[in-house]
VOTOR-618992 format. One record per atom (N, C-alpha, C, CB): atom name; x, y, z. Coordinates in nm, 4 decimals, decimal comma, padded with zeros to 6 digits. Glycine has a CB too. Layout:
! residues N
<rec 'CA' <X Y Z>>;
...
***
This chain:
! residues 72
<rec 'N' <01,0808 -00,8139 01,0122>>;
<rec 'CA' <01,0091 -00,6892 01,0155>>;
<rec 'C' <00,8613 -00,7024 00,9860>>;
<rec 'CB' <01,0695 -00,5962 00,9204>>;
<rec 'N' <00,8125 -00,8233 00,9577>>;
<rec 'CA' <00,6692 -00,8336 00,9337>>;
<rec 'C' <00,6076 -00,9399 01,0239>>;
<rec 'CB' <00,6414 -00,8659 00,7862>>;
<rec 'N' <00,4769 -00,9252 01,0493>>;
<rec 'CA' <00,4076 -01,0163 01,1399>>;
<rec 'C' <00,3153 -01,1129 01,0673>>;
<rec 'CB' <00,3287 -00,9378 01,2407>>;
<rec 'N' <00,2931 -01,0899 00,9400>>;
<rec 'CA' <00,2054 -01,1801 00,8665>>;
<rec 'C' <00,2169 -01,1583 00,7171>>;
<rec 'CB' <00,0614 -01,1618 00,9107>>;
<rec 'N' <00,1763 -01,2587 00,6433>>;
<rec 'CA' <00,1754 -01,2490 00,4981>>;
<rec 'C' <00,0591 -01,3326 00,4458>>;
<rec 'CB' <00,3114 -01,2964 00,4370>>;
<rec 'N' <-00,0054 -01,2809 00,3449>>;
<rec 'CA' <-00,1182 -01,3502 00,2840>>;
<rec 'C' <-00,1015 -01,3444 00,1325>>;
<rec 'CB' <-00,2546 -01,2872 00,3284>>;
<rec 'N' <-00,1270 -01,4548 00,0661>>;
<rec 'CA' <-00,1154 -01,4609 -00,0792>>;
<rec 'C' <-00,2532 -01,4888 -00,1365>>;
<rec 'CB' <-00,0127 -01,5697 -00,1239>>;
<rec 'N' <-00,2877 -01,4142 -00,2410>>;
<rec 'CA' <-00,4189 -01,4278 -00,3029>>;
<rec 'C' <-00,4025 -01,4546 -00,4514>>;
<rec 'CB' <-00,5044 -01,3017 -00,2795>>;
<rec 'N' <-00,4963 -01,5318 -00,5064>>;
<rec 'CA' <-00,4996 -01,5593 -00,6496>>;
<rec 'C' <-00,6210 -01,4891 -00,7078>>;
<rec 'CB' <-00,5036 -01,7129 -00,6786>>;
<rec 'N' <-00,6061 -01,4334 -00,8236>>;
<rec 'CA' <-00,7139 -01,3638 -00,8910>>;
<rec 'C' <-00,8311 -01,4587 -00,9136>>;
<rec 'CB' <-00,6652 -01,3048 -01,0243>>;
<rec 'N' <-00,9488 -01,4148 -00,8746>>;
<rec 'CA' <-01,0692 -01,4946 -00,8929>>;
<rec 'C' <-01,1153 -01,4889 -01,0384>>;
<rec 'CB' <-01,1809 -01,4459 -00,7992>>;
<rec 'N' <-01,1809 -01,5943 -01,0823>>;
<rec 'CA' <-01,2400 -01,5934 -01,2155>>;
<rec 'C' <-01,3633 -01,5034 -01,2192>>;
<rec 'CB' <-01,2768 -01,7360 -01,2588>>;
<rec 'N' <-01,4210 -01,4751 -01,1045>>;
<rec 'CA' <-01,5395 -01,3898 -01,0947>>;
<rec 'C' <-01,4961 -01,2443 -01,0851>>;
<rec 'CB' <-01,6268 -01,4291 -00,9721>>;
<rec 'N' <-01,5218 -01,1686 -01,1899>>;
<rec 'CA' <-01,4842 -01,0286 -01,1966>>;
<rec 'C' <-01,5987 -00,9489 -01,2582>>;
<rec 'CB' <-01,3538 -01,0101 -01,2779>>;
<rec 'N' <-01,5994 -00,8191 -01,2350>>;
<rec 'CA' <-01,6972 -00,7324 -01,3002>>;
<rec 'C' <-01,6670 -00,7259 -01,4490>>;
<rec 'CB' <-01,6963 -00,5903 -01,2379>>;
<rec 'N' <-01,7654 -00,7468 -01,5305>>;
<rec 'CA' <-01,7460 -00,7489 -01,6752>>;
<rec 'C' <-01,7001 -00,6144 -01,7295>>;
<rec 'CB' <-01,8740 -00,7902 -01,7437>>;
<rec 'N' <-01,7333 -00,5058 -01,6602>>;
<rec 'CA' <-01,6984 -00,3716 -01,7086>>;
<rec 'C' <-01,5539 -00,3314 -01,6784>>;
<rec 'CB' <-01,7918 -00,2702 -01,6477>>;
<rec 'N' <-01,4835 -00,4127 -01,5996>>;
<rec 'CA' <-01,3461 -00,3798 -01,5613>>;
<rec 'C' <-01,2467 -00,4381 -01,6617>>;
<rec 'CB' <-01,3156 -00,4321 -01,4195>>;
<rec 'N' <-01,1344 -00,3676 -01,6843>>;
<rec 'CA' <-01,0309 -00,4244 -01,7716>>;
<rec 'C' <-00,9662 -00,5452 -01,7037>>;
<rec 'CB' <-00,9232 -00,3176 -01,8064>>;
<rec 'N' <-00,9043 -00,6339 -01,7802>>;
<rec 'CA' <-00,8411 -00,7517 -01,7206>>;
<rec 'C' <-00,7298 -00,7118 -01,6240>>;
<rec 'CB' <-00,7853 -00,8433 -01,8301>>;
<rec 'N' <-00,7167 -00,7888 -01,5182>>;
<rec 'CA' <-00,6119 -00,7636 -01,4193>>;
<rec 'C' <-00,4754 -00,7958 -01,4796>>;
<rec 'CB' <-00,6358 -00,8473 -01,2909>>;
<rec 'N' <-00,3719 -00,7147 -01,4495>>;
<rec 'CA' <-00,2396 -00,7405 -01,5065>>;
<rec 'C' <-00,1643 -00,8542 -01,4369>>;
<rec 'CB' <-00,1570 -00,6150 -01,5001>>;
<rec 'N' <-00,2114 -00,8950 -01,3183>>;
<rec 'CA' <-00,1400 -00,9983 -01,2419>>;
<rec 'C' <-00,2375 -01,1030 -01,1914>>;
<rec 'CB' <-00,0630 -00,9361 -01,1235>>;
<rec 'N' <-00,1876 -01,2244 -01,1766>>;
<rec 'CA' <-00,2713 -01,3346 -01,1302>>;
<rec 'C' <-00,2647 -01,3517 -00,9783>>;
<rec 'CB' <-00,2294 -01,4637 -01,1985>>;
<rec 'N' <-00,1564 -01,3057 -00,9147>>;
<rec 'CA' <-00,1388 -01,3221 -00,7709>>;
<rec 'C' <-00,1047 -01,1886 -00,7057>>;
<rec 'CB' <-00,0291 -01,4254 -00,7413>>;
<rec 'N' <-00,1366 -01,1774 -00,5774>>;
<rec 'CA' <-00,0953 -01,0627 -00,4971>>;
<rec 'C' <-00,0568 -01,1163 -00,3584>>;
<rec 'CB' <-00,2103 -00,9532 -00,4880>>;
<rec 'N' <00,0461 -01,0574 -00,3010>>;
<rec 'CA' <00,0866 -01,0914 -00,1645>>;
<rec 'C' <00,0733 -00,9660 -00,0786>>;
<rec 'CB' <00,2337 -01,1476 -00,1604>>;
<rec 'N' <00,0166 -00,9823 00,0398>>;
<rec 'CA' <-00,0026 -00,8716 00,1330>>;
<rec 'C' <00,0779 -00,9032 00,2584>>;
<rec 'CB' <-00,1552 -00,8493 00,1664>>;
<rec 'N' <00,1687 -00,8137 00,2944>>;
<rec 'CA' <00,2523 -00,8316 00,4130>>;
<rec 'C' <00,2116 -00,7312 00,5201>>;
<rec 'CB' <00,4023 -00,8157 00,3778>>;
<rec 'N' <00,2085 -00,7759 00,6451>>;
<rec 'CA' <00,1754 -00,6895 00,7582>>;
<rec 'C' <00,3041 -00,6592 00,8351>>;
<rec 'CB' <00,0682 -00,7565 00,8515>>;
<rec 'N' <00,3369 -00,5317 00,8480>>;
<rec 'CA' <00,4580 -00,4887 00,9182>>;
<rec 'C' <00,4264 -00,4436 01,0598>>;
<rec 'CB' <00,5269 -00,3757 00,8418>>;
<rec 'N' <00,5159 -00,4715 01,1525>>;
<rec 'CA' <00,5009 -00,4208 01,2886>>;
<rec 'C' <00,5894 -00,2990 01,3127>>;
<rec 'CB' <00,5340 -00,5303 01,3898>>;
<rec 'N' <00,6675 -00,2614 01,2140>>;
<rec 'CA' <00,7518 -00,1417 01,2203>>;
<rec 'C' <00,7121 -00,0517 01,1045>>;
<rec 'CB' <00,9053 -00,1778 01,2147>>;
<rec 'N' <00,7581 00,0741 01,1053>>;
<rec 'CA' <00,7304 00,1600 00,9900>>;
<rec 'C' <00,7821 00,0917 00,8627>>;
<rec 'CB' <00,7964 00,3009 01,0081>>;
<rec 'N' <00,7056 00,0934 00,7530>>;
<rec 'CA' <00,7435 00,0202 00,6322>>;
<rec 'C' <00,8837 00,0530 00,5803>>;
<rec 'CB' <00,6441 00,0482 00,5247>>;
<rec 'N' <00,9313 00,1736 00,6003>>;
<rec 'CA' <01,0632 00,2108 00,5486>>;
<rec 'C' <01,1741 00,1211 00,6039>>;
<rec 'CB' <01,0932 00,3563 00,5824>>;
<rec 'N' <01,1613 00,0759 00,7281>>;
<rec 'CA' <01,2665 -00,0058 00,7904>>;
<rec 'C' <01,2794 -00,1441 00,7254>>;
<rec 'CB' <01,2381 -00,0220 00,9397>>;
<rec 'N' <01,1729 -00,2255 00,7214>>;
<rec 'CA' <01,1901 -00,3566 00,6574>>;
<rec 'C' <01,2131 -00,3461 00,5067>>;
<rec 'CB' <01,0684 -00,4433 00,6840>>;
<rec 'N' <01,1590 -00,2440 00,4421>>;
<rec 'CA' <01,1834 -00,2281 00,2990>>;
<rec 'C' <01,3293 -00,1965 00,2711>>;
<rec 'CB' <01,0945 -00,1184 00,2419>>;
<rec 'N' <01,3907 -00,1138 00,3549>>;
<rec 'CA' <01,5330 -00,0830 00,3388>>;
<rec 'C' <01,6178 -00,2084 00,3598>>;
<rec 'CB' <01,5760 00,0278 00,4375>>;
<rec 'N' <01,5819 -00,2890 00,4595>>;
<rec 'CA' <01,6558 -00,4130 00,4864>>;
<rec 'C' <01,6408 -00,5106 00,3694>>;
<rec 'CB' <01,6062 -00,4786 00,6180>>;
<rec 'N' <01,5206 -00,5212 00,3143>>;
<rec 'CA' <01,4979 -00,6095 00,2002>>;
<rec 'C' <01,5763 -00,5616 00,0785>>;
<rec 'CB' <01,3482 -00,6174 00,1672>>;
<rec 'N' <01,5739 -00,4329 00,0521>>;
<rec 'CA' <01,6492 -00,3782 -00,0616>>;
<rec 'C' <01,7980 -00,4072 -00,0476>>;
<rec 'CB' <01,6262 -00,2266 -00,0737>>;
<rec 'N' <01,8514 -00,3878 00,0725>>;
<rec 'CA' <01,9937 -00,4130 00,0959>>;
<rec 'C' <02,0270 -00,5605 00,0755>>;
<rec 'CB' <02,0334 -00,3689 00,2376>>;
<rec 'N' <01,9397 -00,6497 00,1232>>;
<rec 'CA' <01,9643 -00,7935 00,1078>>;
<rec 'C' <01,9591 -00,8347 -00,0386>>;
<rec 'CB' <01,8622 -00,8744 00,1884>>;
<rec 'N' <01,8685 -00,7772 -00,1168>>;
<rec 'CA' <01,8610 -00,8082 -00,2594>>;
<rec 'C' <01,9839 -00,7557 -00,3336>>;
<rec 'CB' <01,7333 -00,7488 -00,3201>>;
<rec 'N' <02,0251 -00,6328 -00,3013>>;
<rec 'CA' <02,1410 -00,5720 -00,3681>>;
<rec 'C' <02,2708 -00,6449 -00,3352>>;
<rec 'CB' <02,1534 -00,4253 -00,3288>>;
<rec 'N' <02,2833 -00,6947 -00,2115>>;
<rec 'CA' <02,4067 -00,7623 -00,1709>>;
<rec 'C' <02,4124 -00,9074 -00,2187>>;
<rec 'CB' <02,4204 -00,7579 -00,0198>>;
<rec 'N' <02,2975 -00,9606 -00,2616>>;
<rec 'CA' <02,2932 -01,1000 -00,3022>>;
<rec 'C' <02,2602 -01,1953 -00,1888>>;
<rec 'CB' <02,4233 -01,1384 -00,3622>>;
<rec 'N' <02,2364 -01,1420 -00,0673>>;
<rec 'CA' <02,2009 -01,2264 00,0467>>;
<rec 'C' <02,0664 -01,2950 00,0224>>;
<rec 'CB' <02,1960 -01,1429 00,1767>>;
<rec 'N' <01,9795 -01,2286 -00,0529>>;
<rec 'CA' <01,8517 -01,2863 -00,0947>>;
<rec 'C' <01,8481 -01,2811 -00,2466>>;
<rec 'CB' <01,7287 -01,2095 -00,0313>>;
<rec 'N' <01,8087 -01,3912 -00,3077>>;
<rec 'CA' <01,7921 -01,3940 -00,4529>>;
<rec 'C' <01,6491 -01,4346 -00,4856>>;
<rec 'CB' <01,8938 -01,4915 -00,5193>>;
<rec 'N' <01,5982 -01,3823 -00,5945>>;
<rec 'CA' <01,4636 -01,4171 -00,6373>>;
<rec 'C' <01,4688 -01,5455 -00,7186>>;
<rec 'CB' <01,3998 -01,3023 -00,7194>>;
<rec 'N' <01,3731 -01,6361 -00,6984>>;
<rec 'CA' <01,3743 -01,7617 -00,7746>>;
<rec 'C' <01,3462 -01,7360 -00,9221>>;
<rec 'CB' <01,2709 -01,8606 -00,7177>>;
<rec 'N' <01,3955 -01,8234 -01,0079>>;
<rec 'CA' <01,3740 -01,8111 -01,1513>>;
<rec 'C' <01,2259 -01,8168 -01,1876>>;
<rec 'CB' <01,4493 -01,9201 -01,2244>>;
<rec 'N' <01,1450 -01,8827 -01,1033>>;
<rec 'CA' <01,0018 -01,8955 -01,1314>>;
<rec 'C' <00,9269 -01,7633 -01,1137>>;
<rec 'CB' <00,9407 -02,0012 -01,0410>>;
<rec 'N' <00,9907 -01,6669 -01,0501>>;
<rec 'CA' <00,9282 -01,5358 -01,0298>>;
<rec 'C' <00,9657 -01,4445 -01,1452>>;
<rec 'CB' <00,9714 -01,4731 -00,8939>>;
<rec 'N' <00,8668 -01,3886 -01,2089>>;
<rec 'CA' <00,8899 -01,2962 -01,3199>>;
<rec 'C' <00,9283 -01,1596 -01,2614>>;
<rec 'CB' <00,7625 -01,2849 -01,4123>>;
<rec 'N' <01,0559 -01,1387 -01,2359>>;
<rec 'CA' <01,1025 -01,0153 -01,1724>>;
<rec 'C' <01,0707 -00,8921 -01,2554>>;
<rec 'CB' <01,2514 -01,0226 -01,1479>>;
<rec 'N' <01,0557 -00,9076 -01,3866>>;
<rec 'CA' <01,0228 -00,7946 -01,4718>>;
<rec 'C' <00,8831 -00,7401 -01,4491>>;
<rec 'CB' <01,0377 -00,8337 -01,6140>>;
<rec 'N' <00,7936 -00,8235 -01,3975>>;
<rec 'CA' <00,6575 -00,7766 -01,3725>>;
<rec 'C' <00,6298 -00,7578 -01,2233>>;
<rec 'CB' <00,5573 -00,8745 -01,4316>>;
<rec 'N' <00,7309 -00,7783 -01,1396>>;
<rec 'CA' <00,7146 -00,7634 -00,9958>>;
<rec 'C' <00,6910 -00,6175 -00,9605>>;
<rec 'CB' <00,8374 -00,8173 -00,9215>>;
<rec 'N' <00,5885 -00,5913 -00,8806>>;
<rec 'CA' <00,5571 -00,4556 -00,8361>>;
<rec 'C' <00,5337 -00,4586 -00,6867>>;
<rec 'CB' <00,4332 -00,3981 -00,9106>>;
<rec 'N' <00,5616 -00,3493 -00,6203>>;
<rec 'CA' <00,5407 -00,3405 -00,4768>>;
<rec 'C' <00,4797 -00,2060 -00,4436>>;
<rec 'CB' <00,6725 -00,3612 -00,4000>>;
<rec 'N' <00,3732 -00,2102 -00,3658>>;
<rec 'CA' <00,3095 -00,0885 -00,3176>>;
<rec 'C' <00,2978 -00,0966 -00,1669>>;
<rec 'CB' <00,1705 -00,0678 -00,3830>>;
<rec 'N' <00,3090 00,0174 -00,1004>>;
<rec 'CA' <00,2958 00,0238 00,0440>>;
<rec 'C' <00,1714 00,1068 00,0761>>;
<rec 'CB' <00,4243 00,0849 00,1105>>;
<rec 'N' <00,0865 00,0537 00,1607>>;
<rec 'CA' <-00,0356 00,1236 00,2003>>;
<rec 'C' <-00,0322 00,1470 00,3510>>;
<rec 'CB' <-00,1628 00,0426 00,1593>>;
<rec 'N' <-00,0859 00,2597 00,3935>>;
<rec 'CA' <-00,0976 00,2911 00,5361>>;
<rec 'C' <-00,2444 00,2863 00,5746>>;
<rec 'CB' <-00,0359 00,4310 00,5691>>;
<rec 'N' <-00,2686 00,2473 00,6972>>;
<rec 'CA' <-00,4046 00,2374 00,7482>>;
<rec 'C' <-00,4725 00,3743 00,7491>>;
<rec 'CB' <-00,4044 00,1773 00,8893>>;
<rec 'N' <-00,5976 00,3753 00,7133>>;
<rec 'CA' <-00,6774 00,4971 00,7185>>;
<rec 'C' <-00,7857 00,4732 00,8235>>;
<rec 'CB' <-00,7395 00,5337 00,5767>>;
<rec 'N' <-00,7906 00,5603 00,9235>>;
<rec 'CA' <-00,8922 00,5437 01,0274>>;
<rec 'C' <-00,9815 00,6664 01,0329>>;
<rec 'CB' <-00,8269 00,5188 01,1646>>;
<rec 'N' <-01,0951 00,6491 01,0908>>;
<rec 'CA' <-01,1856 00,7622 01,1088>>;
<rec 'C' <-01,3019 00,7452 01,0281>>;
<rec 'CB' <-01,1227 00,8904 01,0771>>;
***
């Protein structure tokens, strides 16, 4: 359900006036279908055990946000 993925690491260069970032990495996925479709498939695979998260991933701090393109 996605056409691309990019992983970023938090830079050491930050604005001094900003609070510290809560996470060191972020992953951005590009979907070619409405986000609800691949997200539902991913949720089902996680719930069924077809996909498991590695122990190296801190699942307690894992967060996911979906953004839609804004044009104009």
